[in-house]
RODOFI-345063 format. One line per 10 residues: their letters; for each residue x, y, z of C-alpha. Coordinates in steps of 0.05 Angstrom, whole numbers. Example, Ala and Ser with C-alpha at 12.3 -4.5 7.8 and 13.67 -1.06 7.14 Angstrom:
AS = 246/-90/156  273/-21/143;
***
This chain:
XXXXXXXXXX = -787/-78/-1620  -840/-83/-1575  -831/-58/-1505  -819/-123/-1454  -846/-89/-1387  -903/-40/-1371  -910/7/-1317  -953/-39/-1282  -915/-92/-1287  -859/-55/-1244;
XXXXXXXXXX = -905/-37/-1190  -933/-102/-1184  -861/-131/-1179  -842/-84/-1112  -902/-103/-1072  -864/-140/-1015  -878/-126/-942  -893/-55/-932  -851/-16/-881  -871/55/-851;
XXXXXXXXXX = -826/110/-851  -816/153/-789  -772/213/-778  -745/207/-706  -724/269/-667  -682/266/-610  -659/324/-564  -596/326/-515  -548/371/-487  -484/385/-508;
XXXXXXXXXX = -415/395/-467  -429/470/-478  -499/464/-446  -538/479/-508  -593/437/-535  -584/401/-599  -627/354/-639  -616/290/-679  -664/273/-736  -663/205/-772;
XXXXXXXXXX = -711/172/-817  -730/96/-793  -768/46/-827  -807/4/-782  -858/-51/-797  -916/-31/-749  -926/31/-706  -929/-2/-639  -854/-6/-654  -847/68/-644;
XXXXXXX = -827/62/-566  -773/14/-580  -735/63/-633  -665/83/-598  -618/131/-639  -555/152/-611  -501/202/-632;
***
């Protein structure tokens, strides 16, 4: 049997709006006084949205 879908067809299929992956690191003080960091990966549409990202513990 012939293959129905090629790799090129698969890559063209998912070409919707592109989002940018950004790693956000937030530092905060714990109850004991030590500094801890919270890391998250966030997808955004454009780089101007970086200032408005808010992550919480």
